[in-house]
N, C-alpha and C positions, 0 to 999 in steps of 0.2 A: 506493497499497500503506499511505502513510505518513497519508495523508487517510480511510483503511479502518481505520486502529489505533486513533485519539484516539478516534471515538465508541463503539469497543469498549472501552475502556481506560475511559470514562466510563462503560459500563454497569457491567461489573465492578465500580468503586468502589462505584457507588450497591447492586447487589445485594449487596455485601460488607457495607456500611455496615448497608444493612436486615436482613441474615441475624446481625449483631454487636450490633445492637440487638434483636432477638427472642429471641436466644440468653440476652443477659443481662437482657430483661426477665419470664426463665422462671425463671432460677437466681441474682436477686439478692436474694432472701430464704431464710431458712432453713424447712426444711422442716415442719418443728413447726406454724411458726405456720400455712404453709399448709393443711397438714393441717385446723389447728383454725377456720381460716376454712372450709375444705371441710363442716365438722362443722355450723359454726352456719348457713351457706348451705342443707343438708340440713332443718334447723329451718325453715327462714325457708319453705320451699317446701312442706313439712308444714304450715306454718300458713297459706300462702294456698289450699291444697289443702282448709283445711277451712273457712275464710273462703268460698269457690266455690263451696262444697256446700251451705254453710247459704243462700247467696246464692242456688241452684237452688230449694231447698225453699219459700225466702221469695219468689219470683218466683211462685209456682204461684198463693200467696194472695195476691198483690198487694203485698207490703211489700218488696221487693230492698232490698239496702243497699249495694250499689255504686254505685248510681245513685240515690244519695240527695239530690245537688247538684240536683237535676231531680224536680220534684213531679209523681208521677205518672210519671217514665221507667221504663222495662223492656226489658232487651237478651232475644235469644233463650237460652232455657235451653241449647239446644244449644251454644252458644257455654261458658257457664257450663259445664258438664259436660264440652266440651273441656279446659278450662282445668285442672280437677280432674286429669285423665287425664295432662296435658303436665306439673304441678305433682312427681304421682306418680311419674313417669316418669324426672322431671329430680331428687327427692329420691333414690330406687334406685340412678342411676349415680353419684349424689354420694358411695354409698358404695361403689362398686370401688376396692379399693386396687391393683387391677393399672393403673389409669390414672394418670398422674402427678398430681398436685395441680394446677398449674397450668395442665391441660390442663383438667381437672374446672373448675376457676376459671371459663378463660376460656370454655368452655361456659356458665358462668350468667350470663355478661354476655351470651351468647344467646339464651338464657332472660328475662332481663331485659326484650331488644327487644321479643321477642314478647308474654311477656305483658303490656307498657305497650302496645305497638299493639291487640292484642285488647281490655283495657280500655276503649280508648278507641271500636274499634267496638260493643262493648256499651254503654256512656254515649249515642253518639251515635246508635242503630241507629234509633230515633225520631226525626224528624223534629224540629224544632224549629217550637212554636206561632208564628204570627203576632206581632210585640211582644214575644216571652218573649226575655229578657235572657240572652246568652250568657256564662255563668261560664267565665273564666279559671284559678279553679284547678280540680284533676285530680287523683285519688290517684296518678296516677304520679309525680305533683312528690313526694311521699311514697317512693314505691318510688325512685326515683333514690337520694336519701339513705340508704335503707335500703341498696339495693346496693355502694353506695360505702364505708360502715360494715364490711360483712361483706368484702368483696372487696377484699383489699391486692394491686390490678391497678395498674402503672403509668399516669403521668398521664393519656400518652394513650390508653388502654384505656378507663379509664376515662371521658374526656372524649367521644368517638366514645358510650360507650355511654349516657353521659348526657343528651347531645344530641339523640342517636336516639329516643331513650327520650320526652323530653317534647315533640319533634316530632310523635313519631306518633299521641299523640293528638289534637292540631290537624290532622295530615294525614288522620286519619277523621274529622273534624268537616268539613273541607274534602270529603273523598272522596263521604260521606253527604249532606251537602247540594246535592252536582251529581247525585247519582242520583234523590234526592229530588223535582229542580227545586227546589231551596229558594234563596235569597240564598247565596252564599256569602259566610262573614263574612272579614273581615279579619282574618289569621294573628297579625300583628304583635303585637295589644293583646292579644289573648286567650296567646298566649306568651311576655308579657312574666314571671308567675308561673313558668311552668317554666323560661326562662331563666336567674331567679334558683334556682331548685333546682339546676338543672345548675352553676351556681357554687358551688354549697356543696359538692356530692357531690364536684366538683373538688378543692377545697380538702379537705374531709376524706382522699379518697384519696391526696392528696401528705401529707398529718401520717401518716398509718398506713406508707405505703408509705417516710416519711423514718426511721420509729421502726423499719419491719424493717431494712433497711437498718444503721441504730446499732447494734441487737441482733448482724446478721449481721457489724459489724466488729468487736463487743465477743469476738465468738468464735475469734477468730483464735491459734491456738495453735502457734508454730512455723510450720512448713509446712504447717499443717493448719486446715481451719476446720470448729468444731465446728456440726455439722445438727442433730442431736436427744439430749436427753436418754435414756436410757435406764435408768438407775438411781442411786440417790443413798442415802449410808449416812451415820455419824456423823463420818467422816472424808474424805470424798472422793465424785468421782459418776465414774460413765462416761458416756462421751458416743460416740452413732456421728457420724462424721467423715469428711472425704474431705480427699483432698492438694489444695491447690490451684491446681497443676500438673498432676499425673499423674490426676486425678478419681477418684484411687481408693480405697475405702471403706476404712475403719479403726476402730478403737473405739480412742479416748482415757480413759485413767484417769489422774485429776488429783488433786492436793489441795491445797486452795486455802488461806495462809496465817490467813487468821482462823478455820478451821475447827480450826484445833490447840491453840488455847487457851495454856497456860503454854508458854511460851517451851523449857523443857528438855525437856515432853514433844512439843513441836513438831520437835526437831530430832533426839528417837529416832524418830519417825513417818517424817520425811522418809528418816533414815537405811535404816530398814526398805525404806522404797516404792524407793527408789537400787538399793538390794539387789536387789528384787527383778526390780528392771529390767533388772541387769547379771548375773544369775546367768541369767534368760530366753534374756537376747541371747548369750548364749555359747554354747547348746543348739542343735543343729542337728537332732535328731528329728525328722521329721515329723509325730510323735504330739506334738511341744512345742508349745505356744502362739508363735508368731512375734510377735519383738519389732521393729518398726519404726525408733522411734527414741523418744528421753524426751529430759528437761532441764528447764529453768525459763522461764517465761514472762518477759513484762516485767512482771507484776505482782505475781512468786514466788510463781506457783503452781507446783506439782512435777510431772510430768505422763510419762506415755509411752503410744507409739503402739503398737499392738497390731493384729493381724490380726481381723479381724470376720468371727464365725464363725455359721452355720446350724443352727439345730437345738436343743437344749436340754441342760442339765446332767442328770447323772445321779439326782440328790437329786429336781426336779421329774419327770423321767419314772415314777420309781417312784412318787411322789405323786400324778401323773395317771392313771398306765395302771397302777399295780400291779407286784406282782415279775415281774422278765423270766425268761423261759423260759433253764434250765441253759445251752441251747449259748450265747443270745445272749449271759450274762451271762461264760461261759468267752470269746467272742472278744473282748468289751470289756477284759476282766483281759488278755488278752495285749498289747493294743494298748497299756496301760498299764504292763507291763513292760518294752514298747522303748522307752517314753522315760524310765521310773525309769534303764534298764540305760545309757543315757551319761548322763544326771544323776552316778550313782555312780558312773562309769567317773572323771568328773573330779571326783572328789572333791566333787558336791553334796549333801548331803539333804535333799527339800524338806519333809520336818517337819508338812505339812498335808493330808495325802491322807485325802479325801472324798468323799463324792458330789458337794457343790457344786462342787468343782473337777475333776469328770472331765466332760470336755464330749463327749456324741453327737450327730453331726449327717451333713450332708454337704456332702463336698466331691467338684466336678464330676459324676463318677460312680459316684463312691463311696459307699456307704450305710453307718450307724452307724460312720465314721470319729469315732478316737477324740482327742482333744487335751486335755492336762495342763495345768492353769492352775494360776494363781496361787502363785507362787515365795516370795512375799514374808516367809515363815518360815524359810528354807533357813538351813542353816549349811556353812557350804565347810568339809569337813573338812581339807583341804589345806594351810587355812590355820590357824597354832595358837592363836588367837585364845579370848579367854575370852570367856563370856557369864554374862550377870548369872542371878539364880535366875530372875527371871520369865519372861528368855530358854529357860530350862532346862524351863519346862512350858510352853511358849507348842505352839499346837495348840487342836484342838476336843477335847472330853472325849470323846465318843463315840467316837473312833476316834484314841487315846493308848496307846501303848505302855506298859507296865507301867515299865519303867525310866526311860522320859521325867516318867510320877508320880514315882518317888521322888528324880527331878532329877538320874539319874548319866546320863551320857556316852552320846548316840544318835547310830547309824550307819544305813547303809542301810538293816537289819534291822529298824528301828523305821517305818519305809516300807513294809516287806512286811506289818509286823502291822495298819496301818493299811487297807490295800490287802482282807488279808482280812477287816477289820470293815468295807472296801467290798461285797466282794463276800456277805456274811451279809446283808445289808441289803437289795442287789439279788434275791438269793434269796428270801428272808422278807417284804421291804418293812416290816420293822423294824430299831434298832440291837440289837447284841449284847447292850449291858445298857440299861434306861433307868433312869427316875428324875431326881434333882438331879444337879446337875453336879460335884460332890463325889461323893456317893453314885457318880457312875458310874465317876470314874476310881478311886475306893478298888475298884469291882467288878474292874476292869481286871488290878490287883494281886492281888487276892485268892480270886475267883471263875472256876471253871472252865466257859467258854462251854458252853450247851446246846447238840446238834446241829443244824444250820437245818431235819435233815426234821422234828424233833420238834417243829416252832415255824410248819409250812407243812402242808399237806393235797396241794402241789406234788410229783410226784416227782422226786427230787433224784440222782442217778446217786451213788452210792458214792463211787467215786473223785476224783469233782468235791467232795465233802465232805468227805476225808480232806483235799484240798490245803488248800481252808479252814481246817479245824480246827489244820492244821501250820504255818498263815501265822498261829495264835491263840497259840502257846506260848507259854507265860510266859517260860522262856527264852531270851532270843535264839539261844543254840549251837542251839536244837531246832527253831528254822525253817528256810526255807530260807535260805541263805547271798546268795543273790545274784536279784534280778529276771531273770535270762537261766534260773538254776536253777527259777525260780517259771513263766517260761512255759515253758521243756521241759516240766515237771511237767503245766503247765494244756493242752497238745496232747496227751499223751501219756493224757489219758481219751479225747481222741477225743467230750468233747463239743459241742465247738466244730462238728465238721461237722453237727448237731444243729440247727444255725441257720445256713442258706445265704445269698450274695450275694441269692438272689432273694427271699428271705425279707423280707432287709433293705431291698431294694428296694421290696417289695409295702408293707410300714409304712409306709415312707416318703413314698411316692407319696399316698397315701390323706390325706396332712395336707398336702402342697404342693398350691399351685396349678395347674390344667392346662402351664399354661406355665413355673410356676417363678414365684420370687415377683420385682419389678422391683430392677434393679440396686441396691445398696446397702441393700434392705429385706430383711430375715432373717426367716425364717420365724419366729425365737424367739433372741433375742440370750442367751449365758450371760455374767452378770455375772461378776467376782471378788468374792469378799468387800470390804466395804467400811467394817465398822465396828470397825478394827483401829484 
């Protein structure tokens, strides 16, 4: 038994080592760099298809371009057309987002081998005439350097592909010479230029791969690795990330010190940022964005890690697809109320409820699942902290409650006013009041809102319209006093029944890939505002 266990242990160790090496080779570079490489390789494949199509045409008139190194040489036109077809298929495959980018790039190396062998057959299809010199340089020597510069593959993969590609041209020469009964040329002299090209390709690949690894190391934030930047604003960035041990996808919001400018303003911004993380982390409602972690990175960057959402924010949804059906609006508002009800019960007022901070998407098998985002302007009413004049009017003009515009203290009812503005926007497709920010803010104080039904041809049930207009009362005492009371009123209208789970499922399934998106790649990722 002992003699048998040792070979098995050695085999197991070798197998595990190879598996680990292959895994590292597929995960050692950031995904966004790999996706860019896929786009560059797609462009190269299309360019090659165009060149080979031109070659097919020029071959018919006796002026081929791929065989220009041999006077009068021409290959079979069918091989050129096959190359065109193969290049187009490769270009189409490279655009399939459901295939991991590393897999697509590995397929690009296989394409390199096939391209170079086909080019060799094409160039040497006609036998050499007696006394004609055999040219050592080949177009394949150019191809291997191009592919090495485009595909950030591990060095050993690039070496195999480059050597195989430059030798395939010489192999085609050797095979076709033998088939034509011609003397077989010595391969080493004609292979020397190709070997130099392969060595250059390996050096290029090593440089690109090392650069990619350096980028990845620079993207380490706490226990998370930044994978792809999803958005950027005047003060911060949001990245798609994954936990280095759990491989859990997440979104990381961060502010870098150099982006904050004045030290006093930087301290204030960091304070707002930390308050957002702490407030969101204290809430447990399933309709509130979940915060996993927050802290300060080694370079002074403040960050917090939140769940990565699949779907889109309400502003984007209305902008792209128009006003929503009343039943759908009612279902969305009820879920927002559940998030706000918990926040208000904990003494937390959001103060920046708006469509961009309401995410609608897919969670597991639940469709039109709502998450409330961005608690960066929260005020903890339980803590009697003084706020500045700037804080008193914080928020977005189109969704400011009248008392906030006046600089008066705000409470949970200001969030309900803003939610009424959100409902108005979702039903009509326009803000309650339009114009310049100052004019909009004053209109919230002075002008009565026109009924939503007066600004749209769509039918809006009277009970739902009455709920929305009550939310928009100037006097906080005339509004719903709690989010729970607003949710009850919305459910009492019966409008939510007009948009069923089947309706939501059908709407989203037409916008999702057949098998769903690949892990860590959301359909659309909503980004919290970054310009504060």
